Residue frames as qw, qx, qy, qz and C-alpha x, y, z in Angstrom:
[[0.129, -0.964, 0.227, 0.048, -23.09, 26.87, 51.38],
 [0.582, -0.495, 0.589, 0.264, -20.25, 24.32, 51.60],
 [0.706, 0.399, 0.513, 0.281, -20.99, 23.19, 48.02],
 [0.311, 0.942, 0.047, 0.118, -20.62, 26.85, 46.76],
 [0.338, -0.841, 0.405, 0.120, -17.36, 27.25, 48.64],
 [0.723, -0.130, 0.627, 0.260, -16.03, 24.00, 47.13],
 [0.616, 0.648, 0.374, 0.247, -16.96, 25.08, 43.61],
 [0.046, 0.990, -0.135, 0.016, -15.30, 28.49, 44.15],
 [0.514, -0.624, 0.551, 0.206, -12.07, 26.75, 45.28],
 [0.724, 0.144, 0.593, 0.320, -11.98, 24.52, 42.24],
 [0.428, 0.855, 0.215, 0.197, -12.53, 27.52, 39.87],
 [0.167, -0.946, 0.271, 0.064, -9.80, 29.33, 41.68],
 [0.670, -0.360, 0.581, 0.289, -7.25, 26.46, 41.43],
 [0.629, 0.337, 0.574, 0.402, -7.87, 26.18, 37.66],
 [0.160, -0.304, 0.127, 0.930, -7.91, 29.96, 37.23],
 [0.047, 0.415, 0.753, 0.508, -11.39, 29.96, 35.56],
 [0.106, -0.731, -0.583, 0.338, -13.27, 32.26, 37.88],
 [0.058, -0.645, 0.086, 0.757, -11.78, 35.34, 36.23],
 [0.309, 0.461, -0.497, -0.667, -11.96, 34.15, 32.65],
 [0.777, 0.126, 0.538, -0.303, -14.57, 31.50, 31.88],
 [0.712, 0.638, -0.194, -0.219, -13.39, 31.43, 28.24],
 [0.062, -0.630, 0.774, 0.004, -10.19, 29.74, 29.42],
 [0.707, 0.011, 0.680, -0.193, -12.14, 26.48, 29.54],
 [0.748, 0.634, 0.143, -0.138, -12.87, 26.72, 25.84],
 [0.225, 0.825, -0.517, -0.034, -9.18, 27.71, 25.13],
 [0.394, -0.426, 0.812, -0.062, -7.95, 24.57, 26.92],
 [0.765, 0.292, 0.545, -0.179, -10.31, 22.38, 24.99],
 [0.605, 0.787, -0.055, -0.108, -9.25, 23.92, 21.69],
 [0.014, -0.743, 0.669, 0.031, -5.61, 23.56, 22.50],
 [0.583, -0.172, 0.789, -0.092, -6.07, 19.84, 23.20],
 [0.746, 0.537, 0.359, -0.164, -7.93, 19.42, 19.99],
 [0.460, 0.857, -0.226, -0.047, -5.26, 21.11, 17.87],
 [0.221, -0.681, 0.698, -0.005, -2.40, 19.41, 19.54],
 [0.793, 0.059, 0.605, -0.045, -3.60, 15.95, 18.28],
 [0.153, -0.316, 0.662, 0.662, -1.96, 14.99, 14.96],
 [0.660, 0.408, 0.025, -0.630, -4.09, 15.09, 11.89],
 [0.604, -0.015, 0.779, 0.170, -4.52, 11.65, 10.27],
 [0.360, 0.497, -0.418, -0.669, -4.22, 11.77, 6.54],
 [0.825, 0.201, 0.510, -0.141, -6.06, 9.10, 4.40],
 [0.048, -0.505, 0.693, 0.512, -4.30, 7.56, 1.39],
 [0.826, 0.385, 0.358, -0.205, -5.97, 5.95, -1.74],
 [0.156, -0.480, 0.701, 0.504, -3.67, 4.30, -4.27],
 [0.798, 0.452, 0.198, -0.346, -5.18, 3.40, -7.73],
 [0.157, 0.649, -0.672, -0.321, -3.34, 1.14, -10.21],
 [0.888, 0.218, -0.351, -0.205, -2.32, -2.29, -11.12],
 [0.926, -0.149, -0.250, 0.240, 0.43, -4.83, -10.10],
 [0.481, 0.384, -0.259, 0.744, 2.87, -1.97, -9.67],
 [0.332, -0.582, 0.136, -0.730, 0.65, -0.54, -6.94],
 [0.881, -0.413, -0.027, -0.230, -0.15, -3.74, -5.08],
 [0.138, -0.707, 0.692, -0.040, 3.50, -4.85, -5.33],
 [0.954, 0.152, -0.153, -0.208, 3.20, -8.19, -7.11],
 [0.886, 0.117, -0.351, 0.280, 5.62, -10.81, -5.71],
 [0.274, 0.338, -0.504, 0.746, 6.75, -8.74, -2.74],
 [0.237, -0.454, -0.740, 0.436, 5.41, -8.53, 0.83],
 [0.017, 0.858, 0.476, 0.192, 2.66, -5.91, 1.29],
 [0.385, -0.849, -0.075, 0.353, 4.83, -3.70, 3.34],
 [0.480, -0.310, 0.419, 0.706, 7.32, -3.39, 0.56],
 [0.360, 0.646, 0.532, 0.414, 4.98, -2.05, -2.12],
 [0.307, 0.293, -0.016, 0.905, 5.37, 1.54, -2.90],
 [0.372, -0.696, -0.202, -0.580, 2.13, 2.91, -1.19],
 [0.784, -0.576, -0.216, 0.081, 3.17, 1.27, 2.15],
 [0.683, -0.041, -0.067, 0.726, 6.76, 2.36, 1.77],
 [0.064, 0.520, 0.140, 0.840, 5.58, 5.90, 0.99],
 [0.566, -0.716, -0.236, -0.333, 3.32, 5.90, 4.00],
 [0.816, -0.390, -0.171, 0.392, 6.19, 4.75, 6.22],
 [0.521, 0.192, 0.048, 0.830, 8.43, 7.48, 4.77],
 [0.136, -0.658, -0.217, -0.708, 5.89, 10.17, 5.21],
 [0.684, -0.683, -0.239, -0.095, 5.19, 9.18, 8.79],
 [0.768, -0.192, -0.105, 0.601, 9.00, 9.17, 9.48],
 [0.312, 0.233, 0.095, 0.916, 9.08, 12.80, 8.25],
 [0.029, 0.086, 0.353, -0.931, 6.35, 14.19, 10.43],
 [0.536, -0.088, -0.324, -0.775, 3.07, 13.42, 8.64],
 [0.442, -0.010, 0.779, -0.444, 0.46, 11.16, 10.10],
 [0.526, 0.245, -0.525, -0.623, -0.72, 8.90, 7.32],
 [0.794, -0.073, 0.485, -0.359, -3.10, 5.90, 7.77],
 [0.514, -0.068, 0.802, 0.296, -2.56, 2.61, 6.11],
 [0.227, 0.294, -0.431, -0.822, -3.29, 3.02, 2.38],
 [0.726, 0.326, 0.523, -0.306, -6.41, 1.80, 0.70],
 [0.128, -0.319, 0.729, 0.592, -5.53, 0.08, -2.59],
 [0.734, 0.499, 0.271, -0.373, -7.68, -0.29, -5.61],
 [0.239, 0.681, -0.628, -0.291, -5.32, -2.30, -7.76],
 [0.894, -0.040, 0.437, -0.090, -4.80, -5.74, -9.25],
 [0.355, -0.362, 0.705, 0.496, -2.23, -7.50, -11.33],
 [0.302, 0.244, 0.785, 0.482, -3.07, -7.31, -15.08],
 [0.189, 0.798, 0.484, -0.306, -5.57, -4.42, -14.87],
 [0.335, 0.328, 0.346, 0.813, -5.77, -2.10, -17.76],
 [0.069, -0.038, 0.157, -0.984, -7.38, 1.43, -17.57],
 [0.578, -0.232, -0.374, -0.687, -10.91, 0.20, -18.38],
 [0.678, -0.234, -0.693, 0.074, -10.65, -2.51, -15.81],
 [0.304, -0.102, -0.475, 0.820, -9.52, -0.06, -13.18],
 [0.302, -0.160, -0.152, -0.927, -12.47, 2.17, -14.07],
 [0.676, -0.260, -0.577, -0.377, -14.86, -0.70, -13.63],
 [0.600, -0.222, -0.663, 0.388, -13.37, -1.75, -10.25],
 [0.094, -0.007, -0.340, 0.936, -13.58, 1.70, -8.85],
 [0.466, -0.201, -0.260, -0.821, -17.24, 1.93, -9.85],
 [0.776, -0.296, -0.509, -0.226, -18.02, -1.22, -7.92],
 [0.456, 0.069, -0.628, 0.627, -15.76, -0.62, -4.98],
 [0.456, -0.794, -0.373, -0.154, -17.03, 0.26, -1.61],
 [0.571, -0.034, -0.260, 0.778, -14.67, 2.86, -0.24],
 [0.152, -0.658, -0.334, 0.657, -14.67, 6.26, 1.37],
 [0.454, 0.807, 0.354, 0.129, -15.78, 9.12, -0.82],
 [0.151, 0.948, -0.177, 0.217, -12.83, 11.39, 0.01],
 [0.858, -0.194, -0.082, 0.469, -9.07, 10.89, 0.70],
 [0.252, -0.891, 0.131, 0.353, -6.34, 13.35, 1.62],
 [0.100, -0.591, 0.678, 0.425, -3.76, 11.77, -0.72],
 [0.855, 0.382, 0.291, -0.195, -4.45, 9.97, -4.04],
 [0.194, -0.505, 0.678, 0.499, -1.90, 8.29, -6.29],
 [0.824, 0.443, 0.204, -0.289, -2.46, 6.88, -9.78],
 [0.105, -0.539, 0.756, 0.357, -0.22, 4.53, -11.80],
 [0.729, 0.303, 0.589, -0.174, -1.79, 2.67, -14.62],
 [0.513, 0.728, -0.226, -0.394, -1.18, 1.78, -18.33],
 [0.109, -0.499, 0.832, 0.219, 1.49, -0.90, -18.61],
 [0.478, 0.188, 0.856, -0.046, -1.14, -3.66, -19.35],
 [0.527, 0.764, 0.175, -0.329, -2.65, -1.46, -22.10],
 [0.184, 0.745, -0.585, -0.262, 0.80, -1.41, -23.63],
 [0.351, -0.235, 0.907, -0.006, 1.31, -5.13, -23.02],
 [0.553, 0.384, 0.734, -0.090, -1.94, -6.08, -24.72],
 [0.248, 0.020, 0.494, 0.833, -1.30, -3.55, -27.51],
 [0.110, 0.768, 0.598, -0.200, -4.53, -1.61, -26.84],
 [0.289, 0.771, 0.263, 0.502, -5.21, 1.62, -28.68],
 [0.436, -0.107, -0.292, 0.845, -3.03, 4.38, -27.35],
 [0.173, -0.335, -0.194, -0.906, -5.85, 6.80, -28.17],
 [0.668, -0.520, -0.477, -0.237, -8.25, 4.86, -25.95],
 [0.648, -0.235, -0.429, 0.584, -5.61, 5.02, -23.27],
 [0.118, 0.177, -0.073, 0.974, -5.64, 8.82, -23.36],
 [0.473, -0.454, -0.298, -0.694, -9.46, 8.94, -23.07],
 [0.773, -0.435, -0.462, -0.018, -9.55, 6.42, -20.19],
 [0.570, -0.083, -0.367, 0.730, -6.55, 7.88, -18.41],
 [0.087, -0.314, 0.006, -0.945, -8.21, 11.41, -18.43],
 [0.648, -0.450, -0.401, -0.466, -11.27, 9.74, -16.98],
 [0.776, -0.296, -0.435, 0.348, -9.18, 8.16, -14.15],
 [0.323, 0.149, -0.219, 0.909, -7.55, 11.51, -13.51],
 [0.366, -0.442, -0.141, -0.807, -10.88, 13.15, -13.05],
 [0.792, -0.423, -0.415, -0.146, -11.90, 10.36, -10.71],
 [0.656, -0.068, -0.402, 0.636, -8.69, 10.74, -8.72],
 [0.031, 0.286, -0.123, 0.950, -9.35, 14.48, -8.28],
 [0.612, -0.452, -0.307, -0.572, -12.91, 13.71, -7.15],
 [0.825, -0.301, -0.452, 0.158, -11.58, 11.33, -4.60],
 [0.460, -0.042, -0.308, 0.832, -9.27, 14.06, -3.33],
 [0.067, -0.741, -0.486, 0.459, -12.27, 16.27, -2.73],
 [0.408, 0.874, 0.215, 0.152, -11.61, 18.23, -5.89],
 [0.279, -0.879, 0.311, 0.230, -8.09, 19.26, -4.67],
 [0.785, 0.578, -0.206, 0.089, -5.76, 18.76, -7.58],
 [0.041, 0.757, -0.581, 0.297, -2.75, 19.40, -5.29],
 [0.588, -0.378, 0.650, -0.299, -3.49, 16.12, -3.49],
 [0.939, 0.293, 0.162, -0.076, -3.29, 13.86, -6.59],
 [0.202, -0.699, 0.631, 0.270, 0.02, 12.34, -7.61],
 [0.903, 0.393, -0.030, -0.172, 0.61, 10.49, -10.82],
 [0.496, -0.521, 0.625, 0.304, 3.47, 8.18, -11.41],
 [0.493, 0.532, -0.511, -0.462, 4.87, 7.26, -14.84],
 [0.985, 0.041, 0.031, -0.163, 4.87, 3.71, -16.10],
 [0.468, -0.600, 0.604, 0.236, 8.08, 1.75, -15.52],
 [0.554, 0.549, -0.506, -0.368, 9.93, 0.13, -18.34],
 [0.874, -0.204, 0.412, -0.158, 9.41, -3.59, -18.02],
 [0.802, 0.564, -0.185, 0.061, 11.65, -4.07, -21.10],
 [0.138, 0.729, -0.585, 0.329, 14.61, -3.62, -18.84],
 [0.682, -0.390, 0.537, -0.307, 13.83, -6.73, -16.82],
 [0.223, -0.253, 0.912, 0.231, 14.96, -10.28, -17.51],
 [0.503, 0.470, 0.705, -0.169, 11.31, -11.15, -18.52],
 [0.393, 0.833, 0.049, -0.387, 11.42, -8.31, -21.01],
 [0.020, -0.619, 0.698, 0.359, 14.70, -9.41, -22.51],
 [0.187, -0.059, 0.968, 0.160, 13.36, -12.94, -23.04],
 [0.475, 0.462, 0.462, -0.590, 9.87, -11.86, -24.19],
 [0.500, 0.253, 0.668, 0.489, 10.74, -11.75, -27.82],
 [0.147, 0.910, 0.388, 0.011, 9.24, -8.26, -28.12],
 [0.535, 0.468, -0.048, 0.702, 12.55, -6.48, -27.97],
 [0.428, -0.537, -0.416, 0.597, 13.64, -4.39, -24.98],
 [0.129, -0.139, 0.185, 0.964, 14.09, -1.24, -27.17],
 [0.226, -0.369, -0.648, -0.626, 10.68, -1.69, -28.72],
 [0.439, -0.631, -0.631, 0.102, 9.01, -2.09, -25.30],
 [0.369, -0.409, -0.219, 0.805, 10.83, 0.92, -24.04],
 [0.018, -0.051, -0.336, -0.941, 9.71, 3.13, -26.96],
 [0.364, -0.490, -0.685, -0.397, 6.05, 1.94, -26.48],
 [0.450, -0.581, -0.524, 0.431, 6.19, 2.69, -22.75],
 [0.240, -0.214, 0.011, 0.947, 7.65, 6.18, -23.58],
 [0.135, -0.300, -0.531, -0.781, 4.69, 6.80, -25.86],
 [0.458, -0.644, -0.598, -0.130, 2.15, 5.96, -23.21],
 [0.471, -0.488, -0.329, 0.657, 4.14, 8.03, -20.61],
 [0.117, 0.122, 0.245, 0.955, 4.03, 11.01, -23.03],
 [0.334, -0.517, -0.520, -0.592, 0.34, 10.90, -22.76],
 [0.561, -0.663, -0.483, 0.117, -0.09, 10.46, -19.04],
 [0.429, -0.288, -0.151, 0.843, 2.44, 13.16, -18.39],
 [0.011, -0.258, -0.322, -0.911, 0.74, 15.61, -20.84],
 [0.445, -0.575, -0.545, -0.419, -2.72, 14.93, -19.36],
 [0.599, -0.482, -0.459, 0.446, -1.41, 15.14, -15.80],
 [0.278, -0.130, -0.030, 0.951, 0.15, 18.60, -16.40],
 [0.165, -0.367, -0.441, -0.802, -3.04, 19.73, -18.12],
 [0.556, -0.597, -0.557, -0.151, -5.12, 18.61, -15.17],
 [0.126, -0.768, 0.288, -0.558, -2.82, 20.46, -12.81],
 [0.898, -0.433, 0.053, -0.046, -1.81, 17.34, -10.77],
 [0.200, -0.761, 0.605, 0.118, 1.73, 16.49, -9.73],
 [0.929, 0.331, -0.158, -0.047, 3.74, 13.93, -11.87],
 [0.456, -0.654, 0.594, 0.108, 6.71, 11.89, -10.77],
 [0.686, 0.557, -0.431, -0.182, 8.83, 10.18, -13.44],
 [0.703, -0.469, 0.529, -0.081, 9.92, 6.85, -12.18],
 [0.903, 0.429, 0.016, -0.032, 10.77, 5.36, -15.61],
 [0.379, 0.737, -0.526, 0.194, 14.53, 6.29, -15.77],
 [0.372, -0.512, 0.699, -0.334, 15.11, 4.49, -12.48],
 [0.898, 0.080, 0.338, -0.269, 13.28, 1.41, -13.71],
 [0.715, 0.647, -0.265, 0.004, 15.73, 1.13, -16.69],
 [0.095, -0.687, 0.693, -0.197, 18.50, 0.47, -14.16],
 [0.861, -0.146, 0.413, -0.260, 17.19, -3.03, -13.78],
 [0.795, 0.545, -0.267, 0.003, 19.24, -3.95, -16.90],
 [0.458, 0.517, -0.591, 0.417, 22.33, -3.88, -14.78],
 [0.136, -0.265, 0.716, -0.632, 20.99, -4.32, -11.29],
 [0.489, -0.242, -0.782, -0.300, 18.79, -7.41, -10.85],
 [0.205, -0.248, -0.717, 0.619, 18.26, -6.51, -7.20],
 [0.277, 0.158, 0.085, -0.944, 15.76, -4.08, -8.42],
 [0.599, 0.021, -0.571, -0.561, 13.61, -6.92, -9.83],
 [0.747, -0.259, 0.425, -0.441, 11.40, -9.30, -7.79],
 [0.474, -0.223, 0.844, 0.116, 11.94, -13.12, -8.01],
 [0.685, 0.500, 0.516, -0.124, 9.52, -13.40, -10.95],
 [0.530, 0.005, 0.462, 0.711, 11.94, -11.57, -13.14],
 [0.133, 0.614, 0.534, 0.566, 9.34, -8.98, -14.19],
 [0.273, -0.885, -0.276, -0.258, 7.93, -6.92, -11.37],
 [0.121, 0.720, -0.416, 0.542, 9.92, -4.47, -9.20],
 [0.585, -0.129, -0.669, 0.440, 11.63, -5.54, -5.96],
 [0.385, -0.824, -0.364, 0.199, 11.04, -3.85, -2.63],
 [0.504, -0.352, 0.114, 0.780, 14.31, -2.01, -3.29],
 [0.152, 0.286, 0.452, 0.831, 12.91, -0.40, -6.43],
 [0.270, -0.757, -0.543, -0.243, 9.58, 0.39, -4.74],
 [0.499, -0.648, -0.222, 0.531, 11.62, 2.19, -2.07],
 [0.347, -0.044, 0.308, 0.885, 13.21, 4.37, -4.85],
 [0.086, -0.549, -0.581, -0.594, 9.76, 5.25, -6.10],
 [0.425, -0.783, -0.444, 0.096, 8.59, 6.23, -2.63],
 [0.489, -0.478, -0.002, 0.730, 11.72, 8.38, -2.11],
 [0.187, 0.155, 0.429, 0.870, 11.07, 10.14, -5.40],
 [0.229, -0.643, -0.564, -0.464, 7.42, 10.86, -4.56],
 [0.504, -0.569, -0.515, 0.397, 7.79, 11.76, -0.92],
 [0.284, -0.200, -0.075, 0.935, 9.26, 15.23, -1.34],
 [0.179, -0.291, -0.444, -0.828, 6.33, 16.41, -3.46],
 [0.515, -0.582, -0.608, -0.161, 3.84, 15.06, -0.91],
 [0.500, -0.446, -0.392, 0.631, 5.70, 16.54, 2.06],
 [0.151, 0.038, 0.097, 0.983, 5.89, 19.94, 0.28],
 [0.317, -0.440, -0.580, -0.608, 2.14, 19.75, -0.15],
 [0.637, -0.565, -0.507, -0.132, 1.23, 18.94, 3.45],
 [0.620, -0.423, -0.318, 0.579, 3.88, 20.44, 5.64]]
């Protein structure tokens, strides 16, 4: 009898004796109040890992920080990228990588080493299309969650100026590769961010270049993150 009275008093205090469904409502409310954690996969080469800069200064980590500062809750990015990789090497690395099958956000930036090694531009188109399809698959088939970045112009760097290949020639070749990745990205229905014009500012602003004279500095990566963030925020907020 005392146990029954005690239980009745507890139910009365929490207001559940009149509406047992309130208990489920309370649980649901707690579940929905917790922030959704978004996972992030970045595919690429040295421009993705941030060669010659601290990890926190590469563009995936700076993008993550910027998104979190603007109300999203993004986990630390998973990177499949390495200095020197071409499209075929990235494809092989993805096939052998042990990673999650699905991510909420996927970025793709690849092709500069194809251009540097003078690989066939037609082959680049074929392999880039394959990587686009892979990126969409990683995004669970949701094209809106895939973001492609253009290839920056390394001809604008001190290394490019001293390479003997001619900054203007390098720029024209990069533009040709970007014409392909832009066209294929738009065909695939994924978002495309053009970071190339900003990379050309390195001609007059060496603070945009890392200490090796070739790769972007954290300052330039911050600009890339700032260009990409609005499109990501628009998708998720």
